[in-house]
gemmi code that builds the backbone of each chain (N, CA, C; Angstrom):
import gemmi

chains = {
    "A": [
        ("UNK", (176.059, 53.307, 71.241), (176.594, 52.057, 70.631), (178.011, 52.071, 70.310)),
        ("UNK", (178.954, 51.002, 70.584), (180.303, 50.992, 70.173), (180.518, 50.233, 69.309)),
        ("UNK", (181.348, 50.379, 68.189), (181.716, 49.448, 67.330), (183.201, 49.087, 67.623)),
        ("UNK", (183.531, 47.808, 67.577), (184.767, 47.350, 68.028), (185.467, 46.615, 66.615)),
        ("UNK", (186.572, 46.922, 66.561), (187.320, 46.415, 65.347), (188.103, 45.571, 65.801)),
        ("UNK", (187.690, 44.210, 65.406), (188.250, 42.908, 65.556), (189.404, 42.344, 64.521)),
        ("UNK", (189.448, 43.221, 63.417), (190.180, 42.826, 62.501), (189.336, 41.902, 61.382)),
        ("UNK", (188.293, 41.445, 61.756), (187.375, 40.646, 60.806), (186.075, 41.426, 60.705)),
        ("UNK", (185.198, 40.633, 60.805), (183.957, 41.353, 60.580), (183.533, 42.153, 61.913)),
        ("UNK", (182.888, 43.568, 61.519), (182.373, 44.387, 62.679), (181.693, 43.637, 63.646)),
        ("UNK", (181.762, 43.767, 64.884), (180.943, 43.289, 65.790), (180.286, 44.532, 66.948)),
        ("UNK", (179.366, 44.090, 67.096), (178.587, 45.214, 68.198), (178.832, 44.925, 69.625)),
        ("UNK", (179.544, 45.533, 70.396), (179.912, 45.412, 71.581), (178.610, 45.691, 72.505)),
        ("UNK", (178.515, 44.957, 73.501), (177.205, 45.297, 74.218), (177.559, 46.686, 75.197)),
        ("UNK", (176.305, 47.344, 75.078), (176.604, 48.705, 75.690), (176.560, 48.723, 77.226)),
        ("UNK", (177.394, 49.460, 78.028), (177.580, 49.344, 79.356), (176.348, 50.081, 79.755)),
        ("UNK", (175.751, 49.368, 80.940), (174.664, 49.760, 81.660), (175.229, 51.285, 82.166)),
        ("UNK", (174.624, 52.512, 81.808), (175.043, 53.649, 82.561), (173.714, 54.206, 83.418)),
        ("UNK", (174.305, 54.835, 84.753), (173.331, 55.498, 85.508), (172.983, 56.910, 85.346)),
        ("UNK", (172.041, 57.509, 84.954), (171.876, 58.837, 84.503), (172.698, 59.726, 85.655)),
        ("UNK", (173.339, 60.508, 85.472), (173.936, 61.435, 86.407), (173.974, 62.838, 85.968)),
        ("UNK", (173.997, 63.641, 87.079), (173.892, 65.113, 86.816), (175.036, 65.540, 86.181)),
        ("UNK", (175.180, 66.441, 85.116), (176.423, 67.019, 84.416), (176.760, 68.191, 85.507)),
        ("UNK", (178.048, 68.049, 85.960), (178.186, 69.007, 86.984), (178.889, 70.275, 86.484)),
        ("UNK", (179.100, 70.062, 85.016), (179.820, 71.114, 84.341), (178.997, 72.442, 84.081)),
        ("UNK", (179.581, 73.656, 84.003), (178.945, 74.886, 83.821), (178.490, 75.499, 85.171)),
        ("UNK", (177.701, 76.444, 84.833), (177.076, 77.327, 86.006), (175.653, 76.919, 86.434)),
        ("UNK", (175.411, 76.874, 87.630), (174.129, 76.433, 88.231), (173.659, 77.480, 88.945)),
        ("UNK", (172.148, 77.359, 89.030), (171.543, 78.428, 89.691), (170.857, 77.710, 90.905)),
        ("UNK", (170.738, 78.473, 91.918), (170.098, 78.174, 93.245), (168.918, 78.925, 93.208)),
        ("UNK", (167.868, 78.276, 93.016), (166.453, 78.888, 92.965), (165.499, 78.591, 94.187)),
        ("UNK", (165.153, 79.718, 94.867), (164.146, 79.404, 95.788), (162.634, 79.514, 95.417)),
        ("UNK", (161.910, 78.717, 95.710), (160.342, 78.744, 95.206), (159.512, 79.166, 96.302)),
        ("UNK", (158.387, 79.741, 95.957), (157.433, 80.282, 97.008), (156.841, 79.122, 97.821)),
        ("UNK", (156.585, 79.500, 99.035), (155.358, 78.763, 99.778), (154.594, 79.613, 100.489)),
        ("UNK", (153.443, 79.195, 100.822), (152.599, 80.164, 101.762), (152.777, 80.160, 102.994)),
        ("UNK", (153.710, 79.256, 103.350), (153.621, 78.807, 104.928), (154.804, 79.934, 105.693)),
        ("UNK", (156.176, 79.873, 105.085), (157.279, 80.500, 105.727), (157.100, 82.076, 105.846)),
        ("UNK", (157.338, 82.525, 106.902), (157.069, 84.217, 107.157), (157.956, 84.656, 106.479)),
        ("UNK", (157.702, 86.014, 105.948), (158.512, 86.729, 105.091), (159.794, 87.240, 106.014)),
        ("UNK", (159.500, 87.672, 107.337), (160.643, 87.794, 108.121), (161.682, 86.747, 108.344)),
        ("UNK", (161.228, 85.472, 108.142), (161.741, 84.103, 108.411), (162.747, 83.899, 107.164)),
        ("UNK", (162.022, 84.258, 105.865), (162.748, 84.130, 104.502), (163.924, 85.018, 104.519)),
        ("UNK", (163.659, 86.243, 105.123), (164.721, 87.508, 104.886), (165.862, 87.022, 106.067)),
        ("UNK", (165.434, 86.079, 107.161), (166.517, 85.895, 108.073), (167.407, 84.702, 107.383)),
        ("UNK", (166.985, 83.804, 106.602), (167.525, 82.559, 105.941), (168.550, 83.264, 104.983)),
        ("UNK", (167.989, 84.034, 104.017), (168.833, 84.679, 103.026), (169.952, 85.512, 103.639)),
        ("UNK", (169.816, 86.040, 104.763), (170.870, 86.678, 105.481), (172.090, 85.869, 105.806)),
        ("UNK", (171.391, 84.858, 106.583), (172.371, 83.912, 107.341), (172.889, 82.891, 106.405)),
        ("UNK", (172.302, 82.293, 105.320), (172.893, 81.424, 104.621), (173.514, 81.784, 103.612)),
        ("UNK", (173.110, 82.900, 102.780), (173.765, 83.354, 101.533), (174.660, 84.901, 101.959)),
        ("UNK", (174.402, 85.261, 103.069), (175.316, 86.589, 103.547), (174.674, 87.810, 102.956)),
        ("UNK", (173.587, 87.730, 102.418), (172.894, 88.983, 102.018), (172.725, 90.119, 102.894)),
        ("UNK", (172.936, 91.261, 102.593), (172.670, 92.356, 103.418), (170.862, 92.475, 103.499)),
        ("UNK", (170.460, 93.354, 104.462), (168.908, 93.201, 104.748), (168.250, 93.680, 103.396)),
        ("UNK", (168.601, 94.814, 102.663), (167.898, 95.194, 101.532), (167.779, 94.181, 100.406)),
        ("UNK", (169.023, 93.354, 100.166), (169.257, 92.322, 99.083), (168.274, 91.204, 99.613)),
        ("UNK", (168.432, 90.730, 100.843), (167.579, 89.618, 101.424), (166.000, 89.979, 101.172)),
        ("UNK", (165.667, 91.158, 101.333), (164.209, 91.597, 101.300), (163.801, 91.549, 99.681)),
        ("UNK", (164.731, 91.936, 98.956), (164.444, 92.167, 97.489), (164.175, 90.598, 97.144)),
        ("UNK", (165.122, 89.768, 97.110), (164.798, 88.439, 96.923), (163.657, 87.786, 97.531)),
        ("UNK", (163.406, 88.196, 98.964), (162.048, 87.397, 99.394), (161.020, 88.003, 98.653)),
        ("UNK", (160.879, 89.179, 98.457), (159.679, 89.638, 97.790), (159.703, 89.275, 96.371)),
        ("UNK", (160.796, 88.760, 95.759), (160.747, 88.089, 94.338), (160.043, 86.805, 94.587)),
        ("UNK", (160.567, 86.097, 95.505), (159.906, 84.899, 95.764), (158.339, 84.999, 95.937)),
        ("UNK", (158.129, 85.946, 96.664), (156.799, 86.021, 97.234), (155.596, 86.533, 95.775)),
        ("UNK", (156.417, 87.414, 95.089), (155.379, 87.804, 93.897), (155.427, 87.162, 92.647)),
        ("UNK", (156.881, 86.616, 92.528), (157.072, 86.061, 91.031), (156.955, 84.408, 91.221)),
        ("UNK", (157.009, 84.084, 92.487), (157.007, 82.605, 92.849), (158.419, 81.974, 92.743)),
        ("UNK", (159.474, 82.810, 92.506), (160.764, 82.061, 92.577), (161.704, 83.171, 92.471)),
        ("UNK", (162.823, 82.969, 93.107), (164.022, 83.837, 92.923), (165.321, 83.210, 92.830)),
        ("UNK", (166.171, 83.581, 91.749), (167.456, 83.139, 91.650), (168.497, 83.758, 92.572)),
        ("UNK", (168.641, 83.110, 93.850), (169.490, 83.537, 94.847), (170.993, 83.364, 94.646)),
        ("UNK", (171.508, 82.651, 93.813), (172.947, 82.362, 93.718), (173.040, 81.587, 92.529)),
        ("UNK", (174.301, 81.887, 91.761), (174.571, 81.233, 90.408), (176.207, 81.104, 90.579)),
        ("UNK", (176.736, 79.855, 90.249), (178.067, 79.396, 90.231), (178.209, 78.176, 90.031)),
        ("UNK", (179.589, 77.570, 90.373), (179.743, 76.184, 90.247), (178.993, 75.324, 91.056)),
        ("UNK", (178.874, 74.012, 90.435), (177.865, 73.017, 91.034), (177.959, 72.690, 92.225)),
        ("UNK", (179.177, 72.596, 92.831), (179.707, 72.189, 94.096), (178.973, 73.142, 95.333)),
        ("UNK", (179.335, 74.394, 94.915), (178.874, 75.392, 95.819), (177.401, 75.717, 95.770)),
        ("UNK", (176.655, 75.331, 94.461), (175.390, 75.720, 94.445), (174.714, 74.381, 95.259)),
        ("UNK", (175.108, 73.290, 95.294), (174.719, 72.223, 96.133), (174.716, 72.533, 97.445)),
        ("UNK", (175.812, 73.181, 97.817), (176.025, 73.573, 99.360), (174.948, 74.584, 99.603)),
        ("UNK", (174.563, 75.330, 98.811), (173.619, 76.512, 99.112), (172.271, 75.772, 99.141)),
        ("UNK", (171.658, 74.968, 98.237), (170.648, 74.436, 98.181), (170.266, 73.556, 99.259)),
        ("UNK", (171.359, 72.801, 99.667), (171.330, 71.851, 100.753), (171.069, 72.839, 101.984)),
        ("UNK", (171.761, 73.904, 102.268), (171.456, 74.686, 103.580), (170.169, 75.334, 103.646)),
        ("UNK", (169.692, 75.803, 102.379), (168.362, 76.321, 102.402), (167.258, 75.457, 102.664)),
        ("UNK", (167.677, 74.079, 102.167), (166.404, 73.066, 102.515), (166.705, 72.661, 104.001)),
        ("UNK", (167.883, 72.902, 104.594), (167.783, 72.578, 106.121), (166.940, 73.724, 106.767)),
        ("UNK", (166.825, 74.719, 106.029), (165.778, 75.897, 106.778), (164.280, 75.580, 106.323)),
        ("UNK", (164.090, 74.551, 105.567), (162.788, 74.173, 105.091), (162.283, 75.179, 103.927)),
        ("UNK", (163.135, 75.746, 103.355), (162.950, 76.456, 102.099), (162.748, 75.541, 100.987)),
        ("UNK", (161.749, 75.847, 99.961), (161.872, 75.045, 98.697), (163.035, 75.512, 97.741)),
        ("UNK", (164.174, 74.913, 97.866), (165.240, 75.458, 97.019), (165.828, 74.297, 95.850)),
        ("UNK", (165.756, 74.754, 94.779), (166.082, 73.664, 93.770), (167.429, 74.176, 93.053)),
        ("UNK", (167.864, 73.440, 92.125), (169.192, 73.647, 91.272), (168.640, 73.628, 89.883)),
        ("UNK", (169.156, 74.476, 89.056), (168.914, 74.571, 87.874), (170.033, 74.900, 86.955)),
        ("UNK", (170.340, 74.127, 85.783), (171.789, 74.820, 84.985), (171.202, 76.246, 84.536)),
        ("UNK", (172.379, 76.709, 84.322), (172.410, 78.116, 84.035), (171.597, 78.308, 82.681)),
        ("UNK", (171.682, 77.273, 81.646), (171.051, 77.700, 80.415), (169.616, 77.361, 80.199)),
        ("UNK", (169.013, 76.876, 81.344), (167.378, 76.925, 81.185), (167.001, 78.347, 81.336)),
        ("UNK", (165.881, 78.642, 80.476), (165.445, 79.995, 80.465), (164.292, 80.142, 81.438)),
        ("UNK", (164.008, 81.100, 82.080), (162.926, 81.351, 82.947), (162.843, 82.787, 82.947)),
    ],
    "B": [
        ("UNK", (172.840, 87.146, 121.594), (171.461, 87.302, 121.946), (171.165, 87.158, 123.361)),
        ("UNK", (170.574, 88.002, 123.809), (170.109, 87.935, 125.376), (168.966, 86.867, 125.407)),
        ("UNK", (168.831, 86.141, 126.547), (168.213, 85.241, 126.961), (166.624, 85.880, 126.906)),
        ("UNK", (165.597, 85.382, 126.279), (164.253, 85.923, 126.523), (163.416, 84.780, 127.001)),
        ("UNK", (162.854, 85.202, 128.017), (161.789, 84.423, 128.876), (160.296, 84.880, 128.597)),
        ("UNK", (159.434, 84.029, 127.949), (158.080, 84.375, 127.629), (157.235, 83.535, 128.748)),
        ("UNK", (156.352, 84.151, 129.262), (155.377, 83.612, 129.932), (154.236, 83.528, 129.190)),
        ("UNK", (153.634, 82.084, 128.928), (152.628, 81.942, 128.054), (151.367, 81.470, 128.976)),
        ("UNK", (149.995, 81.573, 128.391), (148.955, 81.325, 129.119), (148.995, 79.968, 128.896)),
        ("UNK", (149.063, 79.191, 130.117), (148.627, 77.765, 129.968), (147.195, 77.326, 129.445)),
        ("UNK", (146.284, 77.909, 130.054), (145.142, 77.301, 129.396), (144.927, 77.670, 127.953)),
        ("UNK", (145.591, 78.495, 127.276), (145.481, 78.735, 125.701), (146.636, 77.859, 125.235)),
        ("UNK", (147.753, 77.734, 125.495), (148.828, 77.069, 124.819), (148.896, 75.547, 125.138)),
        ("UNK", (148.314, 75.107, 126.430), (148.407, 73.712, 126.577), (147.656, 72.618, 125.790)),
        ("UNK", (146.137, 73.200, 125.257), (145.623, 72.287, 124.328), (146.223, 72.260, 122.913)),
        ("UNK", (146.886, 73.419, 122.633), (147.772, 73.358, 121.315), (148.760, 72.274, 121.286)),
        ("UNK", (149.434, 72.007, 122.371), (150.564, 71.256, 122.418), (150.322, 69.759, 121.930)),
        ("UNK", (149.109, 69.318, 121.957), (148.956, 67.850, 121.685), (149.035, 67.775, 120.145)),
        ("UNK", (148.439, 68.864, 119.517), (148.335, 69.043, 118.058), (149.723, 69.295, 117.609)),
        ("UNK", (150.456, 70.016, 118.157), (152.009, 70.196, 117.725), (152.654, 69.048, 118.001)),
        ("UNK", (152.615, 68.204, 118.971), (153.051, 66.895, 119.132), (152.701, 66.065, 118.206)),
        ("UNK", (151.370, 65.922, 117.873), (151.085, 64.732, 117.036), (151.456, 65.087, 115.418)),
        ("UNK", (151.371, 66.450, 115.170), (151.993, 66.799, 113.748), (153.348, 66.632, 113.661)),
        ("UNK", (154.119, 66.906, 114.836), (155.659, 66.753, 114.614), (155.772, 65.159, 114.676)),
        ("UNK", (155.034, 64.420, 115.158), (155.283, 62.746, 115.206), (154.742, 62.371, 113.686)),
        ("UNK", (153.878, 63.116, 113.209), (153.349, 62.829, 112.072), (154.345, 62.938, 110.812)),
        ("UNK", (155.215, 63.967, 111.041), (156.350, 64.032, 109.999), (157.123, 62.855, 109.845)),
        ("UNK", (157.384, 62.170, 111.080), (157.887, 60.925, 110.845), (159.298, 60.987, 110.149)),
        ("UNK", (159.383, 60.014, 108.792), (160.503, 60.228, 108.263), (160.138, 60.914, 106.863)),
        ("UNK", (159.557, 61.775, 106.874), (159.177, 62.653, 105.660), (159.647, 63.998, 105.894)),
        ("UNK", (160.172, 64.669, 104.852), (160.615, 66.060, 105.011), (159.464, 67.110, 105.150)),
        ("UNK", (159.465, 68.170, 105.852), (158.447, 69.063, 105.923), (158.300, 69.622, 104.521)),
        ("UNK", (159.540, 70.101, 103.975), (159.494, 70.847, 102.529), (159.264, 69.807, 101.567)),
        ("UNK", (158.316, 69.876, 100.547), (158.231, 68.838, 99.600), (159.150, 68.882, 98.317)),
        ("UNK", (160.315, 69.039, 98.621), (161.568, 69.203, 97.875), (161.695, 68.089, 96.904)),
        ("UNK", (161.940, 68.455, 95.649), (162.401, 67.452, 94.588), (164.010, 67.499, 94.656)),
        ("UNK", (164.434, 66.237, 94.680), (165.962, 65.921, 94.704), (166.347, 65.860, 93.439)),
        ("UNK", (165.385, 65.899, 92.221), (166.029, 65.462, 91.139), (167.020, 65.993, 90.347)),
        ("UNK", (167.507, 67.285, 90.929), (168.697, 67.957, 90.308), (169.925, 67.290, 91.197)),
        ("UNK", (169.851, 66.600, 92.335), (170.752, 66.129, 93.200), (171.385, 64.608, 92.441)),
        ("UNK", (172.664, 64.685, 92.300), (173.025, 63.402, 91.677), (172.694, 62.156, 92.311)),
        ("UNK", (172.085, 61.124, 91.669), (171.595, 59.839, 92.309), (172.374, 59.447, 93.327)),
        ("UNK", (173.685, 59.307, 93.277), (174.325, 58.699, 93.955), (174.390, 59.526, 95.450)),
        ("UNK", (174.000, 60.726, 95.537), (174.144, 61.450, 96.755), (172.671, 61.534, 97.209)),
        ("UNK", (171.686, 61.407, 96.545), (170.283, 61.513, 96.901), (169.860, 61.141, 98.278)),
        ("UNK", (170.225, 59.798, 98.623), (169.691, 59.084, 99.847), (170.498, 59.896, 101.029)),
        ("UNK", (171.631, 59.840, 100.743), (172.596, 60.537, 101.911), (172.074, 62.020, 102.237)),
        ("UNK", (171.806, 62.773, 101.176), (171.325, 64.250, 101.265), (169.898, 64.247, 101.992)),
        ("UNK", (168.983, 63.390, 101.622), (167.919, 63.305, 102.240), (167.870, 62.725, 103.641)),
        ("UNK", (168.727, 61.901, 103.978), (168.894, 61.257, 105.431), (169.504, 62.415, 106.301)),
        ("UNK", (170.426, 63.165, 105.723), (170.955, 64.306, 106.570), (169.991, 65.325, 106.996)),
        ("UNK", (168.957, 65.674, 105.961), (168.078, 66.678, 106.108), (167.049, 66.239, 107.169)),
        ("UNK", (166.625, 64.904, 106.968), (165.855, 64.314, 108.029), (166.289, 64.248, 109.263)),
        ("UNK", (167.651, 63.983, 109.538), (168.254, 63.786, 110.824), (168.170, 65.270, 111.534)),
        ("UNK", (168.390, 66.371, 110.651), (168.423, 67.786, 111.355), (167.087, 68.189, 111.864)),
        ("UNK", (165.989, 67.653, 110.975), (164.706, 68.045, 111.185), (164.308, 67.325, 112.394)),
        ("UNK", (164.604, 66.082, 112.544), (164.120, 65.636, 113.686), (164.671, 66.048, 115.163)),
        ("UNK", (166.080, 66.232, 114.943), (166.592, 66.888, 116.168), (166.060, 68.481, 116.467)),
        ("UNK", (165.657, 69.068, 115.401), (165.297, 70.276, 115.823), (163.752, 70.124, 116.443)),
        ("UNK", (162.861, 69.340, 115.805), (161.654, 69.138, 116.518), (161.596, 68.629, 117.911)),
        ("UNK", (162.797, 68.041, 118.098), (162.984, 67.386, 119.416), (163.345, 68.454, 120.606)),
        ("UNK", (164.034, 69.501, 120.084), (164.273, 70.612, 120.834), (163.179, 71.533, 120.983)),
        ("UNK", (162.376, 71.579, 119.935), (161.084, 72.441, 120.254), (160.123, 71.718, 121.315)),
        ("UNK", (160.009, 70.534, 120.933), (158.937, 69.604, 122.004), (159.352, 69.688, 123.456)),
        ("UNK", (160.911, 69.825, 123.656), (161.575, 69.899, 124.922), (161.202, 71.151, 125.621)),
        ("UNK", (160.954, 72.181, 124.924), (160.588, 73.463, 125.559), (159.419, 73.202, 126.492)),
        ("UNK", (158.516, 72.437, 126.192), (157.291, 72.221, 126.868), (157.255, 71.223, 127.655)),
        ("UNK", (158.228, 71.181, 128.875), (158.483, 70.157, 129.651), (157.805, 70.459, 130.899)),
        ("UNK", (157.990, 69.593, 132.084), (157.243, 69.723, 133.232), (157.583, 71.082, 133.893)),
        ("UNK", (158.534, 71.967, 133.661), (158.629, 73.080, 134.148), (157.935, 74.145, 133.511)),
        ("UNK", (157.838, 73.720, 132.196), (156.784, 74.884, 131.473), (155.407, 74.602, 132.125)),
        ("UNK", (154.934, 73.354, 132.259), (153.709, 73.262, 132.854), (153.312, 73.547, 134.510)),
        ("UNK", (154.680, 73.895, 135.065), (154.685, 74.425, 136.399), (154.568, 75.941, 136.282)),
        ("UNK", (155.289, 76.790, 135.208), (155.619, 78.036, 135.317), (154.838, 78.891, 134.265)),
        ("UNK", (154.747, 77.995, 133.220), (154.224, 78.698, 131.757), (155.177, 79.322, 131.119)),
        ("UNK", (156.555, 79.265, 131.472), (157.693, 80.086, 130.931), (158.361, 79.180, 130.088)),
        ("UNK", (158.743, 79.727, 128.738), (159.620, 79.201, 127.893), (161.043, 80.004, 127.791)),
        ("UNK", (161.991, 79.609, 127.407), (163.103, 80.511, 127.423), (163.818, 80.036, 125.916)),
        ("UNK", (164.441, 81.233, 125.298), (165.147, 81.123, 124.270), (166.387, 81.779, 124.264)),
        ("UNK", (167.536, 81.295, 123.904), (168.941, 81.904, 123.840), (169.694, 81.315, 122.793)),
        ("UNK", (170.895, 81.789, 122.649), (171.741, 81.470, 121.455), (171.631, 79.936, 121.166)),
        ("UNK", (171.577, 79.186, 122.336), (172.036, 77.908, 122.049), (170.527, 77.091, 121.471)),
        ("UNK", (169.449, 77.767, 121.500), (168.350, 77.121, 120.894), (167.491, 77.923, 119.926)),
        ("UNK", (167.682, 79.252, 119.787), (166.943, 79.938, 119.271), (166.885, 79.557, 117.550)),
        ("UNK", (167.997, 79.330, 117.078), (167.889, 79.054, 115.401), (167.167, 77.746, 115.258)),
        ("UNK", (167.581, 76.894, 116.217), (167.005, 75.606, 115.969), (165.466, 75.356, 116.186)),
        ("UNK", (164.974, 76.380, 117.034), (163.546, 76.467, 117.387), (162.748, 77.197, 116.183)),
        ("UNK", (163.236, 78.139, 115.800), (162.878, 78.831, 114.558), (162.550, 77.837, 113.241)),
        ("UNK", (163.590, 77.028, 113.198), (163.539, 76.062, 112.162), (162.632, 75.019, 112.490)),
        ("UNK", (162.494, 74.600, 113.726), (161.652, 73.552, 113.962), (160.131, 74.127, 113.926)),
        ("UNK", (159.772, 75.358, 114.192), (158.653, 75.811, 114.059), (158.383, 75.911, 112.521)),
        ("UNK", (158.983, 76.210, 111.548), (159.002, 76.140, 110.180), (158.462, 74.769, 109.775)),
        ("UNK", (159.197, 73.820, 110.214), (158.881, 72.329, 109.750), (157.500, 71.986, 110.174)),
        ("UNK", (157.150, 72.405, 111.401), (155.906, 71.995, 111.855), (154.836, 72.578, 111.268)),
        ("UNK", (155.034, 74.072, 111.081), (153.844, 74.785, 110.410), (153.700, 74.267, 109.024)),
        ("UNK", (154.738, 73.853, 108.287), (154.459, 73.285, 106.943), (153.672, 72.070, 107.010)),
        ("UNK", (154.010, 71.195, 107.888), (153.187, 70.199, 107.991), (151.866, 70.210, 108.513)),
        ("UNK", (151.533, 71.125, 109.412), (150.331, 71.721, 109.784), (149.395, 72.018, 108.455)),
        ("UNK", (150.105, 72.815, 107.442), (149.311, 73.271, 106.548), (149.193, 72.106, 105.437)),
        ("UNK", (150.098, 71.128, 105.553), (149.972, 70.092, 104.521), (148.789, 69.088, 105.052)),
        ("UNK", (148.610, 68.958, 106.417), (147.807, 68.030, 107.046), (146.407, 68.420, 107.323)),
        ("UNK", (146.169, 69.828, 107.780), (144.976, 70.311, 108.167), (144.519, 71.532, 107.356)),
        ("UNK", (145.225, 72.403, 106.878), (144.963, 73.464, 106.349), (144.827, 73.672, 104.896)),
        ("UNK", (144.796, 72.523, 104.069), (144.997, 72.414, 102.653), (143.671, 73.073, 102.042)),
        ("UNK", (142.632, 73.376, 102.843), (141.410, 73.968, 102.104), (141.582, 75.495, 102.457)),
        ("UNK", (142.480, 76.117, 103.192), (142.593, 77.402, 102.962), (143.605, 77.941, 101.867)),
        ("UNK", (142.849, 78.973, 100.910), (143.747, 79.352, 100.083), (145.084, 80.017, 100.314)),
        ("UNK", (146.012, 79.913, 99.540), (147.287, 80.465, 99.853), (147.188, 82.007, 100.455)),
        ("UNK", (146.384, 82.647, 99.657), (146.350, 84.021, 100.119), (145.767, 84.436, 101.280)),
        ("UNK", (144.727, 83.429, 101.674), (144.105, 83.488, 103.093), (145.011, 83.265, 104.161)),
        ("UNK", (145.903, 82.183, 103.752), (147.067, 81.729, 104.963), (147.916, 82.629, 105.086)),
        ("UNK", (148.379, 83.312, 103.912), (149.489, 84.301, 104.018), (149.126, 85.555, 104.745)),
        ("UNK", (147.669, 85.940, 104.710), (147.258, 87.039, 105.102), (146.960, 86.845, 106.717)),
        ("UNK", (146.615, 85.485, 106.960), (146.311, 85.057, 108.244), (144.850, 85.732, 108.675)),
        ("UNK", (144.170, 86.269, 107.410), (142.717, 86.684, 107.704), (141.718, 85.515, 107.666)),
        ("UNK", (141.636, 84.878, 108.746), (140.869, 83.537, 108.546), (139.601, 83.754, 109.424)),
        ("UNK", (138.430, 83.444, 109.038), (137.270, 83.601, 109.946), (137.320, 82.262, 110.629)),
        ("UNK", (137.491, 82.255, 111.879), (137.839, 81.263, 112.934), (136.617, 80.506, 113.021)),
        ("UNK", (135.438, 81.145, 112.965), (133.963, 80.525, 113.501), (133.562, 79.628, 112.366)),
        ("UNK", (134.100, 79.813, 111.149), (133.707, 78.863, 110.077), (134.386, 77.543, 109.978)),
        ("UNK", (135.600, 77.520, 110.929), (136.190, 76.377, 110.683), (135.839, 75.424, 111.622)),
        ("UNK", (136.047, 73.938, 110.991), (135.519, 72.857, 112.264), (136.817, 72.965, 113.160)),
        ("UNK", (136.492, 72.339, 114.341), (137.193, 72.372, 115.576), (138.547, 71.711, 115.367)),
        ("UNK", (138.868, 70.710, 114.482), (140.200, 70.375, 114.365), (141.039, 71.321, 113.417)),
        ("UNK", (140.363, 71.813, 112.453), (141.123, 72.687, 111.489), (141.438, 74.054, 112.349)),
        ("UNK", (140.508, 74.497, 113.083), (140.647, 75.842, 114.032), (141.767, 75.736, 114.909)),
        ("UNK", (141.866, 74.589, 115.717), (143.142, 74.232, 116.620), (144.213, 73.923, 115.918)),
        ("UNK", (144.293, 73.564, 114.687), (145.633, 73.497, 113.805), (146.036, 74.916, 113.516)),
        ("UNK", (144.862, 75.521, 113.055), (145.215, 77.207, 112.742), (145.826, 77.881, 113.908)),
        ("UNK", (145.145, 77.641, 115.127), (145.564, 78.179, 116.266), (147.004, 77.846, 116.583)),
        ("UNK", (147.537, 76.660, 116.256), (148.942, 76.231, 116.542), (149.720, 76.710, 115.537)),
        ("UNK", (149.160, 77.139, 114.178), (150.148, 77.522, 113.111), (150.408, 79.056, 113.503)),
        ("UNK", (149.459, 79.733, 114.054), (149.641, 81.124, 114.357), (150.643, 81.089, 115.630)),
        ("UNK", (150.338, 80.220, 116.430), (151.177, 80.341, 117.847), (152.598, 80.120, 117.406)),
        ("UNK", (153.007, 79.216, 116.553), (154.323, 78.987, 116.093), (154.868, 80.017, 115.345)),
        ("UNK", (154.060, 80.783, 114.598), (154.581, 81.943, 113.695), (155.056, 82.950, 114.937)),
        ("UNK", (154.092, 83.286, 115.824), (154.607, 84.206, 116.844), (155.746, 83.756, 117.578)),
        ("UNK", (156.011, 82.569, 117.957), (157.456, 82.157, 118.360), (158.523, 82.607, 117.585)),
        ("UNK", (158.349, 82.248, 116.236), (159.299, 82.687, 115.226), (159.606, 83.988, 115.188)),
        ("UNK", (158.486, 84.735, 115.027), (158.662, 86.475, 115.106), (159.297, 86.871, 116.449)),
        ("UNK", (159.006, 86.409, 117.424), (159.479, 86.786, 118.680), (161.117, 86.650, 118.768)),
        ("UNK", (161.424, 85.496, 118.283), (162.801, 84.953, 118.369), (163.629, 85.863, 117.353)),
        ("UNK", (163.032, 86.038, 116.089), (163.614, 86.598, 114.927), (164.039, 88.304, 115.461)),
        ("UNK", (163.141, 88.847, 115.988), (163.080, 90.105, 116.524), (164.342, 90.352, 117.578)),
        ("UNK", (164.579, 89.367, 118.276), (165.690, 89.317, 119.179), (167.069, 88.803, 118.653)),
        ("UNK", (167.183, 88.233, 117.639), (168.477, 87.783, 116.956), (169.241, 88.951, 116.723)),
        ("UNK", (170.487, 88.891, 117.266), (171.309, 90.081, 116.866), (172.226, 89.594, 115.766)),
        ("UNK", (173.014, 90.625, 115.444), (174.047, 90.348, 114.216), (175.108, 89.243, 114.438)),
        ("UNK", (175.391, 89.007, 115.684), (176.461, 87.915, 116.151), (175.849, 86.596, 115.584)),
        ("UNK", (174.524, 86.334, 115.900), (174.014, 85.152, 115.313), (173.937, 85.027, 113.917)),
        ("UNK", (173.532, 86.218, 113.270), (173.304, 86.141, 111.840), (174.501, 85.925, 111.162)),
        ("UNK", (175.798, 86.252, 111.830), (177.045, 86.098, 111.126), (177.725, 84.584, 111.556)),
        ("UNK", (177.107, 84.135, 112.389), (177.683, 83.022, 112.937), (177.569, 81.693, 112.093)),
    ],
}
model = gemmi.Model(1)
for chain_id, residues in chains.items():
    chain = gemmi.Chain(chain_id)
    for i, (resn, *xyz) in enumerate(residues, 1):
        res = gemmi.Residue()
        res.name, res.seqid = resn, gemmi.SeqId(i, " ")
        for name, pos in zip(("N", "CA", "C"), xyz):
            atom = gemmi.Atom()
            atom.name, atom.element = name, gemmi.Element(name[0])
            atom.pos, atom.b_iso = gemmi.Position(*pos), 0.0
            res.add_atom(atom)
        chain.add_residue(res)
    model.add_chain(chain)
structure = gemmi.Structure()
structure.add_model(model)
structure.setup_entities()
């Protein structure tokens, strides 16, 4: 609510309608969630190709997805995180964005 | 990546193609992966989804085009640098839809292990599961033959 000083009695200005927007500041995580469909070899391939992981790193994250149900595969600024999430989704992986301050 | 040509058994594969085609058609305007776009800015959400959908449709068209009249004449399908990645992705999309549409009664651990007793499945589910395995085999075959040039591109 915004109070406008008109020089006489205070009036209440109508609040502007706002659209909820994602706060882009801060660090964001790209999280890949497990699915029972995609092959382990496929997920490793995607991690290598999209995120540039070497084979052991890709395999480590794939196993984390498989065993823990999720893996944080990248953390950084919002724009780049969106790029990675989108590209992982192009490969039909369940990738989501999370603000860094969420605890898991 | 060298071109791979695979000769498939027509009597085995042909009956699966109708299911694959129907499942691909059934995807329609839905994404194969049930992703939430809640974290995407509302202003971009529609565009984000439309772009994913357009790519998915193009991938699936490439997959279905493998099984053309030449395939039915020779039983041969070919993979090379121009189509390998697209087909691997299309297989993923169709497998996800097969799971959603026909295989929901199979527990995740059974599906992941592939240890399914086919004789207890009804005909529709059994055929869908065969498609699911067939597309996984195509994916494995391509992934084994991808070289570092494709991974780096």
